[in-house]
N, C-alpha and C positions, 0 to 999 in steps of 0.2 A: 288288193289285199295281201298277198304274198309278200309284199314289201313292207306291211306292217302287222303282219302274222310272226312269233316265235318260237328248248331239248333238254335231251335228257342223257342222265348217264347212267348205266345200269356197270355195277362193278361187276367184274369177275377173278378172280383168286387171281393173286401176282404170280406173274411170268416164272419166280425164281422157283416157285413147286414144279413147274417140268423143263426147269434146264439140266443139261446135262455137263459134264466136264469130259466125256470119251466122246469119239463121235456115233459111238451108236444111239438111235434116240433111249432114252427108258425116261421112267416117271420115276422118280422120289416118294416115296410112300413117309405120311408124317406122324411121327412119336405118338402113343397115348399115354396120359400120364394119369390114375384117377383124380376125379377132381377138379383139373384144369381143360380150360379152353386149348379144343387144337385146330385153333383154325377157324374160318369163317366158312362156309358154302352158303355157296349166293344162288338163290330162285328167283326166276321173273326181275331181277335187279334189286331183291330186297334182303339186303345182308342180315344171315341167323348164323348166330353163335352156336354151335354145337359141344358137347359135355359126355363126354364118356359116360354107358348107360343109357342116354337119352337120347330119344330119336331127332332126327338131323334138324327136322322139321318143325322142332320147338319153335314156340314167340320167345323171340328176346325182344323188350320194351323198347318201343323207339326211342323215348327218353334217356333211356340208357346209352340208347346204342349215339345219341348226339352227344352226349357227353365227352365220352369214350372219343369222339370226332375232335371235340373244342379242343378237350384237352392233350390230342396228340397229334395233332395236323402233320404227321408224316409225309414225307414222300413218298414211302411205301403206297401208299391210302388212294394217291393224286394216279402211281402206275396202275392203282389196278383196276381203275374205271375205264369200261369198253366206251367206245366212243359210239354217239347214238346220233342217226339222219338230225339235224339243225330241222326245228318245227318252221322255221323263217325261212326255210332253203326246198322245203314244199311247194310243186308247183304248181298251180290252180286248185280244183276241189276245195273252193272259197268257202261252201258251204256246211262242207264237214269243217272245215276248222273254225267257220263262225261260232257252231253249236257246242263246242269242242271252251271252246272260250267264254262263251259266255254260259255253261255249267261250271266253271275256274270263277266265273265272277260271283256268281247265285250258285251254288252247291244244291237250293232249294228245289230250285227249276227239274232236277228230278232225275240227270242224268240222262246219256244219247245212243243213240238206236244208228248204226251207221248199217246201211245193207248196201250191196254194189257188186261189182264184177272184180273177179280175182284178180289180184295183179293190181292193183289200181292203190295204191298204200296207205288201207286200211290200218291194219295195224305197226304200221313205219309212224301214223300219225298219233296214234294215241299214245302210242310208245314215246313218243318224241316230246309230249306233254309235259313228262314230269319234269323240269327242267326249270318250267314256269309256273309249278307249283308253289303258291305262295308259303312262309311259314307260319306257325297256329300255336299257341301254347297249350301243353298238355304237362299232364301231372308225372313227374319223374317217378319212372321205376314200376308205372301202372302199363299193364298189357293191354287194356283198350282206349290207348289216347285218351284218356278222361280228360274233358274239359275244367278248367278249375273254375270256371264262373260261372260255366249253364248246367245246374241241375239234368236237364233232359241228356245231357251228353255225359254224364259221369258215372263209374259203375260203381255198385251195391259198395264193396269197400270202402272207396274212396267219400263217396256221401255220411256213411257212418262217418270217419274221419274228422267231417266236416261239420258234421250235427254236435260231435264232441268237442268241437272247439281247437280242432288241431291247426297246426298251421302247417301248407300244404308246399311241397317245394315244387316248383317252376320251372320248366324249360323248355324254350324255342324247336322247333324241329319243321322239316319238310311235309303238307299234306303226304300219306305215303299212297303209292300208287299200288296195288295185290292182283297178280295173276291171279284166275283161279283154270285152271286146266280143264279140259273135257273129262280126263279119267280120276279127278278128283274123289276122295268118299268121303261121305257123307259124314262121317269121323273126322275127317282133316278137316271139311270145311264151319263144320257145328261145335269142332270141340270135344273130347273126350275125355274117361279119367286121364289122371298122371300115372301111368304104367310102373315109374317107377319111383315114386311117391309110396303103393301102392304095395311094392314089394321093399323097399329100405325103412320104412317109417311105419308100413301097416291101416294108414289111412287111406280114405279117401279125397284125394283133391284133384279140382277142372283142369285141365291142360288143352289153353284157347285154343283156338282153328282161326283161318282167314277171314270168319267175319270178326272177328275180335280184331286181328291187325288191319280190317280194310274201315274199323268206327272213325267218322271225321274224315275218311279221306276217301279213294276212287275203286272200284274194282271191277276191275276190266276180265269180258268174257268175250275170247277167241275165238268164233264160229260156235255163236250161242244158242243157233239154230240146231246143233247136233248135240246139244247139252241132254243129259238123263232126265230122264223124266220127276226122278226124286230130287236131283238137286236144285230142278226148275223149283217146286212146290217148297224147298228151304229158302230159296232165292225171295217168292213171292211174302211167303212170310214171314223175312224181315223187314223186306222193299215196305212191305204193308205197315206194321206196325213199329218198326225202326229199332224193336230188342228183336234179342233172339233167346230163345229158351230152350236147354237141353236138359230131356229126361230119359237120363239112362242108368243102367249100374249102380242103381242109387242116389244118385246126383242128380239135384235137383238147382237150377241156378240159372239166372237171367242176366245181359250184360249186353249195351248199351250198341246198336248195332247199325245207326245210321251215314250211309254212302251214297257215293254217286254211282251207280250202276251204268258201267256204259261197255255197248255190246258191239261186234261186227260178225259179217258172215256174207255169206253168196246165196241171195232168195232162188238157185238153181238147186241150192243142196236140201233143201225145204222149209218148209211155213213154221211161223214161231206160233205158239201157244196164244192168243188174242190176250187170257190174260196176263201173260209175261210182258206182252207188247206195249201192253195200256202203263203200265209200270214205270217205264221210259219214257220222261218228259217229253222229249223231242225225238225227231226219224230224220236221219240224214241222206239223201239218196246220193250216191257216187259212182258216177258211171266214166267211162276208159275216154280221156284224151284222144280225138279225131284229128285233131291240127298235127299238121308233121311237124311244123316248128316246136311246138313246144314241146313233141313226144322227144326229138333230138334235143331240145334242153335239157329235158329228164335224163335221159341217157346219156347226156356229156357231164351233170353234172353227179348222177350215180357213178361216173368213172370217176370223176374227182376225189369224191368220198370214199371209196375205196381203194382209191391209190394212196391220197396220204386224209385220214381223218382228221387228223390234227388241226393242218393247216386250212383245210375245208373248215372245219367249227370256227375257226377263228376268223374266217374271214365274213362268218355270217355274227360273229361275237353283238359287234353293236346294232344289229337288227333286235338280236334276241333280248336285247339288254334293255333297248328299247320297248319293248312287247309288252316284257315284266313291268317296266315301272307306268304304263297302260294298263296292264291287267290290277297291278296293287291301288294304283290310283281310284279306278273303276270300284275295287272292290269298299273302296274308303267313303266315295262320295254312290256306292248304290242306296243306301237309308233315304239320300236326301232328294233322290228321284220321285217325281210326280206323275201321276196319270190322268188327264181329265176326266170329267164325270160321263162325260158324253162319249168320249172312247172309250170306255168300258162296258157301258151300255152296248155300242158299237162290236165290241167284241162278242158279247156275250150274245147278241141278233143272230152273229157270224154262226154261232156255234149249233144255236135255234135250228138255225132254217138249215144246216147243214145232218142233223138229227145225230148229231155227236151223243154221245150217251153218257151221263153224269156230268159233273161240273170239272175233272180235271184239265178239262182241255180250255176251257177259261180263266183261272189259276196259272196254270202253263204259260199262256201266251200273256198274259198280264205281266210275272215274273222275267220273260224272255225281253218283253221289249222295254224293261226299266232296265238291265243290265248289260243292252243292246245300247243305250240311250246315255249309259254308265260309262262303257267304255266308247263313244263319242265325243265324252267331256261334254253332254248337258244334264241340266236338272228338271228335264223336264220330255216326255214321251211324245213321241209324234208320229203321225200317221205313217210316214216312214216305214218308223220301225216295226211298226205291227203289221206291215204289206211285207218287212224283210221275213219277220221270226212268223209268221202266222201261219203257211203254210207246212215247215216242220213240226209244230205246237200239233196238229190237228189233221195232217195228212193218215197218220196210224191207226186214228183213233175213229174214223170212216165203216160204216158197216158196210163189208164186200157183194158187192155186185156183181156176180160171173156173165152178166152180157154187158159192162161195160169196159169201155176201150180206152177211156182215159184218162189219164194220168191221176189221182186220187189230189195230188198237189193241184195241178190243173182247175182241176175242181173248187179247192180252196181259196186259189188265186181269185176266180170269175166269184163266186160269191162274196170274197172282200172287198174286190171292186163296184157288184151290184148294192154294196149296203154302203159301204162309205164314202161314195157318189153321192 
């Protein structure tokens, strides 16, 4: 799996901002001019333009960012990218990697929850996914990454422009990955009133938050089991409806917020609320590698990356490109993948006999099996595909039994073979 599976570039400030002509270490400051950009701040790998007088976390349109990159392919932009460990170079952890890839192929699976021991590469793997993300069409200048063809993914303003018959300017950009830090405020996540416009123009305007930036992209929460309850409530509301509604300071606004929710955490540090756990389409268990030779290989590969990141990434370039091509072709072929009625009935029978609440387990299992078949280059789902994905789709939906010592994933597997045999 590791040989066929593929990274990400997280941008940093160009090194010239931290250079010094003298032998003494010093940090150069940036001069600010009213109304002009003063460079770029980078948070969680997302480049955000700042303007004097505006919060440094202000949302910049993805479409605008892409245009500037396409028009100015300077060497400075390339040098400013911080090398990230390649997805194809990650040893083992096939279950986690497969769950992530299936969600990229079919975002409607609903995300993945990754739980496991500390130091097992959970965050590294998720962040390395960025380079594999395909491009999507967005409306130029729109902070919500509106889809020019699908009204469900359009912001209110874009939809009004379409109804008026206006021709939309469309650009291609990579799918966003937005990090949600544990210390984020509700205003920053949902969006709030634009203080700059309120003070300068005397008008109420909306400042979009992280949920707006994550629309049609990926929202990643590290240590999700430590997230504050009020932020969990916000995520639950948006994940359930696909829209974020803000009611505050005299502002009433709704915008699309459909995203792939990816969370990671250590079960020793606390349990996740069952309402939020159910919102994750798939659940991956990550364990510490016990094989001594594999551990040595991981240490050596990490040492090579730390010593010369550029050379290390180049050595995996072919595998990365191969995996990108696999993902692109799988996304194109997904709509043509079929699953037999008999297999659908058996999937639902497994869910019913395991007493899975609701129908979300049935839906996610069907979607994940189709995505896996597309990844393998087939147009028909097999029982083997279902056997591969069904433990990840159902294990976190089973009712907890404090006296049960068997792993829930094993229970699902046993029931699968009982029904499908």
